[in-house]
C-alpha positions as a LaTeX table, in Angstrom:
\begin{tabular}{lrrr}
\hline
Residue & $x$ (\AA) & $y$ (\AA) & $z$ (\AA) \\
\hline
Unk1 & 0.00 & 0.00 & 0.00 \\
Unk2 & 1.31 & 3.43 & $-0.95$ \\
Unk3 & $-0.12$ & 6.32 & 1.06 \\
Unk4 & 0.05 & 9.95 & 0.00 \\
Unk5 & 1.32 & 12.34 & 2.64 \\
Unk6 & $-0.95$ & 15.21 & 3.66 \\
Unk7 & 1.89 & 17.11 & 5.36 \\
Unk8 & 3.36 & 18.67 & 2.21 \\
Unk9 & 2.89 & 22.39 & 1.86 \\
Unk10 & 0.63 & 23.34 & $-1.02$ \\
Unk11 & 3.08 & 25.18 & $-3.28$ \\
Unk12 & 3.20 & 26.13 & $-6.95$ \\
Unk13 & $-0.54$ & 26.67 & $-7.07$ \\
Unk14 & $-1.46$ & 27.15 & $-10.73$ \\
Unk15 & $-5.19$ & 26.98 & $-9.97$ \\
Unk16 & $-5.89$ & 29.58 & $-7.26$ \\
Unk17 & $-9.43$ & 29.39 & $-5.89$ \\
Unk18 & $-11.55$ & 29.98 & $-2.74$ \\
Unk19 & $-10.44$ & 33.59 & $-3.00$ \\
Unk20 & $-11.12$ & 36.49 & $-0.66$ \\
Unk21 & $-14.34$ & 38.31 & $-1.69$ \\
Unk22 & $-12.36$ & 41.57 & $-1.65$ \\
Unk23 & $-10.20$ & 40.39 & $-4.55$ \\
Unk24 & $-12.80$ & 39.51 & $-7.14$ \\
Unk25 & $-10.56$ & 40.84 & $-9.92$ \\
Unk26 & $-8.28$ & 37.85 & $-9.37$ \\
Unk27 & $-11.23$ & 35.48 & $-9.85$ \\
Unk28 & $-11.29$ & 35.84 & $-13.63$ \\
Unk29 & $-11.42$ & 32.48 & $-15.45$ \\
Unk30 & $-8.02$ & 31.33 & $-16.62$ \\
Unk31 & $-6.83$ & 29.15 & $-19.48$ \\
Unk32 & $-5.90$ & 25.73 & $-18.20$ \\
Unk33 & $-2.13$ & 25.21 & $-18.42$ \\
Unk34 & $-2.33$ & 21.39 & $-18.41$ \\
Unk35 & $-3.35$ & 18.98 & $-21.18$ \\
Unk36 & $-6.55$ & 16.95 & $-21.29$ \\
Unk37 & $-5.03$ & 13.81 & $-22.82$ \\
Unk38 & $-1.73$ & 13.14 & $-21.08$ \\
Unk39 & 0.84 & 11.55 & $-23.36$ \\
Unk40 & 0.55 & 8.83 & $-25.98$ \\
Unk41 & 0.08 & 5.69 & $-23.91$ \\
Unk42 & $-1.73$ & 3.03 & $-25.98$ \\
Unk43 & $-5.19$ & 1.83 & $-25.00$ \\
Unk44 & $-8.75$ & 1.10 & $-26.16$ \\
Unk45 & $-9.61$ & 4.64 & $-27.28$ \\
Unk46 & $-9.29$ & 5.25 & $-31.01$ \\
Unk47 & $-7.36$ & 8.30 & $-32.19$ \\
Unk48 & $-10.53$ & 10.09 & $-33.29$ \\
Unk49 & $-12.08$ & 9.42 & $-29.87$ \\
Unk50 & $-9.04$ & 10.90 & $-28.13$ \\
Unk51 & $-9.24$ & 13.95 & $-30.37$ \\
Unk52 & $-12.92$ & 14.43 & $-29.52$ \\
Unk53 & $-12.23$ & 13.93 & $-25.80$ \\
Unk54 & $-9.47$ & 16.52 & $-25.95$ \\
Unk55 & $-11.85$ & 18.96 & $-27.65$ \\
Unk56 & $-14.99$ & 18.35 & $-25.58$ \\
Unk57 & $-13.66$ & 17.07 & $-22.25$ \\
Unk58 & $-15.81$ & 13.93 & $-22.31$ \\
Unk59 & $-16.64$ & 10.76 & $-24.21$ \\
Unk60 & $-19.89$ & 8.75 & $-24.13$ \\
Unk61 & $-19.70$ & 4.98 & $-24.64$ \\
Unk62 & $-23.14$ & 3.46 & $-25.13$ \\
Unk63 & $-23.39$ & $-0.15$ & $-23.95$ \\
Unk64 & $-20.26$ & $-0.08$ & $-21.79$ \\
Unk65 & $-21.95$ & $-2.67$ & $-19.55$ \\
Unk66 & $-24.38$ & $-5.38$ & $-20.62$ \\
Unk67 & $-27.87$ & $-5.63$ & $-19.07$ \\
Unk68 & $-26.67$ & $-8.58$ & $-16.98$ \\
Unk69 & $-23.70$ & $-6.61$ & $-15.70$ \\
Unk70 & $-25.93$ & $-3.64$ & $-14.89$ \\
Unk71 & $-28.24$ & $-5.90$ & $-12.89$ \\
Unk72 & $-25.21$ & $-7.25$ & $-11.02$ \\
Unk73 & $-24.32$ & $-3.68$ & $-10.00$ \\
Unk74 & $-27.91$ & $-2.80$ & $-9.12$ \\
Unk75 & $-28.30$ & $-5.84$ & $-6.87$ \\
Unk76 & $-25.12$ & $-4.84$ & $-5.07$ \\
Unk77 & $-26.39$ & $-1.27$ & $-4.66$ \\
Unk78 & $-29.62$ & $-2.62$ & $-3.15$ \\
Unk79 & $-27.60$ & $-4.73$ & $-0.74$ \\
Unk80 & $-25.39$ & $-1.83$ & 0.32 \\
Unk81 & $-28.16$ & 0.62 & 1.15 \\
Unk82 & $-29.79$ & $-1.94$ & 3.46 \\
Unk83 & $-26.55$ & $-3.20$ & 5.04 \\
Unk84 & $-26.63$ & $-2.42$ & 8.81 \\
Unk85 & $-22.84$ & $-2.21$ & 8.82 \\
Unk86 & $-22.98$ & 0.79 & 6.47 \\
Unk87 & $-25.91$ & 2.57 & 8.10 \\
Unk88 & $-23.76$ & 4.58 & 10.53 \\
Unk89 & $-20.50$ & 4.44 & 8.60 \\
Unk90 & $-20.68$ & 7.95 & 7.16 \\
Unk91 & $-20.64$ & 6.50 & 3.66 \\
Unk92 & $-24.36$ & 7.03 & 3.07 \\
Unk93 & $-25.68$ & 10.52 & 2.24 \\
Unk94 & $-29.43$ & 11.14 & 2.31 \\
Unk95 & $-31.70$ & 13.73 & 0.74 \\
Unk96 & $-32.51$ & 16.52 & 3.18 \\
Unk97 & $-36.27$ & 16.38 & 2.85 \\
Unk98 & $-37.19$ & 12.78 & 2.11 \\
Unk99 & $-34.29$ & 10.92 & 3.71 \\
Unk100 & $-33.90$ & 8.88 & 0.51 \\
Unk101 & $-30.39$ & 7.71 & $-0.37$ \\
Unk102 & $-28.57$ & 10.39 & $-2.36$ \\
Unk103 & $-25.05$ & 8.90 & $-2.47$ \\
Unk104 & $-23.03$ & 5.92 & $-1.28$ \\
Unk105 & $-19.29$ & 6.58 & $-1.07$ \\
Unk106 & $-16.12$ & 4.48 & $-1.23$ \\
Unk107 & $-17.89$ & 1.68 & $-3.04$ \\
Unk108 & $-14.61$ & 0.36 & $-4.45$ \\
Unk109 & $-13.46$ & $-0.36$ & $-0.89$ \\
Unk110 & $-16.62$ & $-1.79$ & 0.68 \\
Unk111 & $-17.86$ & $-3.82$ & $-2.29$ \\
Unk112 & $-15.94$ & $-6.53$ & $-4.18$ \\
Unk113 & $-18.33$ & $-5.95$ & $-7.08$ \\
Unk114 & $-17.32$ & $-2.32$ & $-7.58$ \\
Unk115 & $-13.67$ & $-3.07$ & $-6.89$ \\
Unk116 & $-13.81$ & $-5.56$ & $-9.76$ \\
Unk117 & $-15.53$ & $-2.97$ & $-11.96$ \\
Unk118 & $-12.70$ & $-0.46$ & $-11.35$ \\
Unk119 & $-10.05$ & $-3.09$ & $-12.15$ \\
Unk120 & $-11.71$ & $-4.39$ & $-15.33$ \\
Unk121 & $-8.98$ & $-4.06$ & $-18.02$ \\
Unk122 & $-11.19$ & $-2.53$ & $-20.73$ \\
Unk123 & $-12.18$ & 0.21 & $-18.26$ \\
Unk124 & $-8.92$ & 0.60 & $-16.37$ \\
Unk125 & $-6.89$ & 0.78 & $-19.59$ \\
Unk126 & $-9.01$ & 3.71 & $-20.83$ \\
Unk127 & $-8.18$ & 5.69 & $-17.70$ \\
Unk128 & $-4.48$ & 4.84 & $-18.04$ \\
Unk129 & $-4.56$ & 5.90 & $-21.68$ \\
Unk130 & $-6.18$ & 9.28 & $-20.98$ \\
Unk131 & $-3.94$ & 10.06 & $-18.01$ \\
Unk132 & $-0.72$ & 8.64 & $-19.47$ \\
Unk133 & 0.24 & 6.72 & $-16.33$ \\
Unk134 & $-0.79$ & 4.15 & $-13.79$ \\
Unk135 & $-3.86$ & 5.18 & $-11.82$ \\
Unk136 & $-5.66$ & 4.65 & $-8.52$ \\
Unk137 & $-9.19$ & 5.49 & $-7.35$ \\
Unk138 & $-9.38$ & 8.97 & $-5.82$ \\
Unk139 & $-13.10$ & 8.65 & $-5.06$ \\
Unk140 & $-15.94$ & 6.26 & $-5.85$ \\
Unk141 & $-19.64$ & 6.59 & $-5.24$ \\
Unk142 & $-23.13$ & 5.81 & $-6.43$ \\
Unk143 & $-25.41$ & 8.79 & $-6.96$ \\
Unk144 & $-29.12$ & 8.07 & $-6.81$ \\
Unk145 & $-31.94$ & 10.42 & $-7.77$ \\
Unk146 & $-35.28$ & 8.87 & $-6.81$ \\
Unk147 & $-38.30$ & 9.70 & $-8.92$ \\
Unk148 & $-40.20$ & 12.83 & $-7.85$ \\
Unk149 & $-37.70$ & 13.50 & $-5.05$ \\
Unk150 & $-34.13$ & 13.64 & $-6.38$ \\
Unk151 & $-32.42$ & 17.02 & $-6.08$ \\
Unk152 & $-29.83$ & 18.12 & $-8.59$ \\
Unk153 & $-26.26$ & 19.38 & $-8.43$ \\
Unk154 & $-25.45$ & 23.00 & $-9.31$ \\
Unk155 & $-22.86$ & 23.84 & $-11.98$ \\
Unk156 & $-19.34$ & 23.09 & $-10.81$ \\
Unk157 & $-15.95$ & 21.62 & $-11.68$ \\
Unk158 & $-15.03$ & 18.59 & $-9.57$ \\
Unk159 & $-11.37$ & 19.55 & $-9.85$ \\
Unk160 & $-12.00$ & 22.85 & $-8.08$ \\
Unk161 & $-13.09$ & 20.92 & $-4.99$ \\
Unk162 & $-10.46$ & 18.21 & $-5.30$ \\
Unk163 & $-7.78$ & 20.90 & $-5.61$ \\
Unk164 & $-9.01$ & 23.14 & $-2.79$ \\
Unk165 & $-10.16$ & 20.50 & $-0.32$ \\
Unk166 & $-8.17$ & 17.36 & $-1.24$ \\
Unk167 & $-4.89$ & 18.80 & $-2.52$ \\
Unk168 & $-4.78$ & 17.40 & $-6.06$ \\
Unk169 & $-2.19$ & 19.58 & $-7.85$ \\
Unk170 & $-3.55$ & 19.23 & $-11.40$ \\
Unk171 & $-6.66$ & 18.00 & $-13.26$ \\
Unk172 & $-4.91$ & 14.76 & $-14.25$ \\
Unk173 & $-8.03$ & 12.86 & $-13.28$ \\
Unk174 & $-10.88$ & 11.26 & $-15.21$ \\
Unk175 & $-14.31$ & 10.32 & $-13.90$ \\
Unk176 & $-16.36$ & 7.45 & $-15.26$ \\
Unk177 & $-20.13$ & 7.60 & $-14.73$ \\
Unk178 & $-22.00$ & 4.42 & $-15.63$ \\
Unk179 & $-25.78$ & 4.52 & $-15.87$ \\
Unk180 & $-27.45$ & 1.89 & $-13.68$ \\
Unk181 & $-30.86$ & 3.09 & $-14.86$ \\
Unk182 & $-31.91$ & 4.68 & $-18.12$ \\
Unk183 & $-30.68$ & 8.29 & $-18.14$ \\
Unk184 & $-33.18$ & 10.59 & $-19.80$ \\
Unk185 & $-33.16$ & 14.33 & $-20.40$ \\
Unk186 & $-36.06$ & 14.60 & $-17.95$ \\
Unk187 & $-34.87$ & 12.54 & $-14.94$ \\
Unk188 & $-31.85$ & 14.57 & $-13.94$ \\
Unk189 & $-29.38$ & 13.49 & $-16.60$ \\
Unk190 & $-25.93$ & 15.06 & $-16.30$ \\
Unk191 & $-25.39$ & 18.26 & $-18.32$ \\
Unk192 & $-21.91$ & 19.25 & $-19.54$ \\
Unk193 & $-20.42$ & 22.24 & $-21.37$ \\
Unk194 & $-18.27$ & 20.81 & $-24.19$ \\
Unk195 & $-14.91$ & 22.57 & $-24.29$ \\
Unk196 & $-15.31$ & 24.44 & $-21.00$ \\
Unk197 & $-12.88$ & 22.00 & $-19.35$ \\
Unk198 & $-10.06$ & 24.11 & $-20.83$ \\
Unk199 & $-11.13$ & 27.04 & $-18.64$ \\
Unk200 & $-10.52$ & 26.97 & $-14.90$ \\
Unk201 & $-12.96$ & 29.08 & $-12.89$ \\
Unk202 & $-11.65$ & 30.33 & $-9.52$ \\
Unk203 & $-14.36$ & 30.54 & $-6.87$ \\
Unk204 & $-14.93$ & 33.18 & $-4.21$ \\
Unk205 & $-15.16$ & 32.56 & $-0.49$ \\
Unk206 & $-13.18$ & 30.62 & 2.09 \\
Unk207 & $-13.95$ & 27.00 & 2.88 \\
Unk208 & $-15.74$ & 26.42 & 6.21 \\
Unk209 & $-14.40$ & 23.68 & 8.46 \\
Unk210 & $-16.12$ & 20.40 & 7.68 \\
Unk211 & $-17.65$ & 21.88 & 4.53 \\
Unk212 & $-18.19$ & 18.40 & 3.09 \\
Unk213 & $-20.94$ & 17.65 & 5.61 \\
Unk214 & $-23.35$ & 20.03 & 3.87 \\
Unk215 & $-21.78$ & 20.20 & 0.40 \\
Unk216 & $-22.66$ & 16.55 & $-0.29$ \\
Unk217 & $-26.32$ & 17.50 & 0.03 \\
Unk218 & $-26.12$ & 20.99 & $-1.46$ \\
Unk219 & $-22.91$ & 22.60 & $-2.67$ \\
Unk220 & $-22.70$ & 26.30 & $-1.85$ \\
Unk221 & $-18.93$ & 26.83 & $-1.63$ \\
Unk222 & $-16.71$ & 26.19 & $-4.65$ \\
Unk223 & $-19.32$ & 26.99 & $-7.29$ \\
Unk224 & $-19.00$ & 29.64 & $-10.03$ \\
Unk225 & $-21.11$ & 32.78 & $-10.11$ \\
Unk226 & $-24.25$ & 32.89 & $-12.23$ \\
Unk227 & $-22.52$ & 35.45 & $-14.46$ \\
Unk228 & $-19.62$ & 33.11 & $-15.20$ \\
Unk229 & $-21.97$ & 30.17 & $-15.82$ \\
Unk230 & $-24.00$ & 32.32 & $-18.21$ \\
Unk231 & $-20.89$ & 33.38 & $-20.12$ \\
Unk232 & $-19.57$ & 29.81 & $-20.35$ \\
Unk233 & $-22.98$ & 28.51 & $-21.41$ \\
Unk234 & $-23.25$ & 30.95 & $-24.29$ \\
Unk235 & $-19.64$ & 30.31 & $-25.34$ \\
Unk236 & $-19.63$ & 26.51 & $-25.19$ \\
Unk237 & $-23.26$ & 25.38 & $-25.17$ \\
Unk238 & $-24.67$ & 22.48 & $-23.17$ \\
Unk239 & $-24.79$ & 18.75 & $-23.97$ \\
Unk240 & $-26.35$ & 16.02 & $-21.88$ \\
Unk241 & $-25.42$ & 12.46 & $-20.96$ \\
Unk242 & $-28.38$ & 10.28 & $-21.85$ \\
Unk243 & $-28.63$ & 6.63 & $-22.71$ \\
Unk244 & $-29.86$ & 3.22 & $-21.69$ \\
Unk245 & $-28.64$ & 1.59 & $-18.50$ \\
Unk246 & $-25.07$ & 0.44 & $-19.12$ \\
Unk247 & $-23.97$ & 3.59 & $-20.95$ \\
Unk248 & $-20.71$ & 5.13 & $-19.74$ \\
Unk249 & $-19.50$ & 8.72 & $-19.61$ \\
Unk250 & $-15.77$ & 9.45 & $-19.28$ \\
Unk251 & $-15.27$ & 13.10 & $-18.36$ \\
Unk252 & $-12.36$ & 15.33 & $-17.46$ \\
Unk253 & $-11.94$ & 16.50 & $-13.85$ \\
Unk254 & $-12.36$ & 20.14 & $-14.87$ \\
Unk255 & $-15.52$ & 19.62 & $-16.93$ \\
Unk256 & $-18.22$ & 22.13 & $-16.04$ \\
Unk257 & $-21.29$ & 20.03 & $-15.28$ \\
Unk258 & $-24.58$ & 19.97 & $-13.38$ \\
Unk259 & $-27.85$ & 18.10 & $-13.09$ \\
Unk260 & $-31.39$ & 19.29 & $-12.53$ \\
Unk261 & $-33.95$ & 17.99 & $-10.04$ \\
Unk262 & $-35.68$ & 14.74 & $-10.91$ \\
Unk263 & $-39.40$ & 15.54 & $-10.88$ \\
Unk264 & $-40.18$ & 12.67 & $-13.25$ \\
Unk265 & $-41.47$ & 9.34 & $-11.90$ \\
Unk266 & $-38.36$ & 7.57 & $-13.23$ \\
Unk267 & $-35.40$ & 7.11 & $-10.83$ \\
Unk268 & $-31.85$ & 7.73 & $-11.97$ \\
Unk269 & $-28.75$ & 6.06 & $-10.52$ \\
Unk270 & $-25.12$ & 6.12 & $-11.69$ \\
Unk271 & $-21.92$ & 4.63 & $-10.33$ \\
Unk272 & $-18.90$ & 6.98 & $-10.40$ \\
Unk273 & $-15.29$ & 5.86 & $-10.47$ \\
Unk274 & $-12.74$ & 8.68 & $-10.27$ \\
Unk275 & $-9.33$ & 7.62 & $-11.59$ \\
Unk276 & $-6.35$ & 9.79 & $-10.62$ \\
Unk277 & $-2.80$ & 9.56 & $-11.95$ \\
Unk278 & $-0.21$ & 8.20 & $-9.53$ \\
Unk279 & 1.86 & 11.20 & $-10.65$ \\
Unk280 & $-0.83$ & 13.58 & $-9.33$ \\
Unk281 & $-1.20$ & 12.36 & $-5.75$ \\
Unk282 & $-2.71$ & 14.68 & $-3.12$ \\
Unk283 & $-0.77$ & 17.24 & $-1.14$ \\
Unk284 & $-2.09$ & 19.45 & 1.62 \\
Unk285 & $-5.36$ & 21.03 & 0.44 \\
Unk286 & $-4.77$ & 24.23 & $-1.51$ \\
Unk287 & $-7.80$ & 25.82 & 0.16 \\
Unk288 & $-6.06$ & 25.85 & 3.52 \\
Unk289 & $-8.37$ & 23.36 & 5.22 \\
Unk290 & $-7.92$ & 19.94 & 6.79 \\
Unk291 & $-8.04$ & 17.12 & 4.22 \\
Unk292 & $-11.43$ & 15.52 & 3.70 \\
Unk293 & $-11.89$ & 11.98 & 5.07 \\
Unk294 & $-10.64$ & 9.06 & 3.01 \\
Unk295 & $-14.11$ & 7.99 & 1.88 \\
Unk296 & $-14.17$ & 11.26 & $-0.12$ \\
Unk297 & $-10.47$ & 11.57 & $-0.98$ \\
Unk298 & $-8.49$ & 8.34 & $-1.04$ \\
Unk299 & $-4.96$ & 8.52 & 0.40 \\
Unk300 & $-3.90$ & 5.02 & $-0.61$ \\
Unk301 & $-2.39$ & 5.71 & $-4.02$ \\
Unk302 & $-1.31$ & 2.15 & $-4.82$ \\
Unk303 & $-1.76$ & 1.64 & $-8.59$ \\
Unk304 & $-4.75$ & $-0.49$ & $-9.57$ \\
Unk305 & $-3.89$ & $-3.93$ & $-10.90$ \\
Unk306 & $-6.02$ & $-5.24$ & $-13.77$ \\
Unk307 & $-8.39$ & $-8.07$ & $-12.92$ \\
Unk308 & $-8.39$ & $-10.35$ & $-15.94$ \\
Unk309 & $-11.22$ & $-12.57$ & $-14.67$ \\
Unk310 & $-13.47$ & $-9.61$ & $-13.83$ \\
Unk311 & $-17.21$ & $-10.30$ & $-14.22$ \\
Unk312 & $-17.31$ & $-7.07$ & $-16.25$ \\
Unk313 & $-14.66$ & $-8.16$ & $-18.75$ \\
\hline
\end{tabular}
């Protein structure tokens, strides 16, 4: 096991954020200095797919999992949310009003099923190819949006939080969202701004201690202003991740994305695997706060080994 140290000072910050409200002039969006596709490591992505990913910041793969494999994941999700051992573990996040399950975290650690999914060669090799290195899981979770009750996520860049609160130096990270239910335009499907991943948006306001306790239900710190979102929306437009259960979305850590409330009768659930380069391991958080707990920001940076006999192969 290789563990990242959290005692390093956060230096050479190329992505300043969580800025003092008195210095709004320094909060102008900046051109990302890092690449989107890191290097030329071979892998499953075709050259045209890499080019499109570099341009848009995401790639949609319909049918990444078969219906049988999706059902395998769904059965495991059902088991986890009713497991007494997880009830008070801090890994379950509930909706404020209804108490319905909103998220389950660290699924790659508490479930052999989702560990196997992360180590499946045809999935793992895509992350290695995009990031140009060996990888580990920075965060894993299942997001659930029950019908008529699921609340959305405001526009944000995951990297902004992972940089400020977890200490990731650069956006050398790719998230994989796999639909466990059909994802429609009307049941809270993820929206993304193609090309906006090349723009880093600094956010205003310091990070409260223990910010993650409320941000997992409703993120208020580390989100862009409505003016910036409006400007980015008109410049880049908005696409949406839709598809049948089993579809997969690979998206860059700095992608600007959001989801609306689910007021349809159809539930939506997705499993997220966040792959981070072993050359981009966390330092002390750049936002000047204590590191988030390991179920949100993994500190074991041991490279993932491929599982050749994975049930998702």
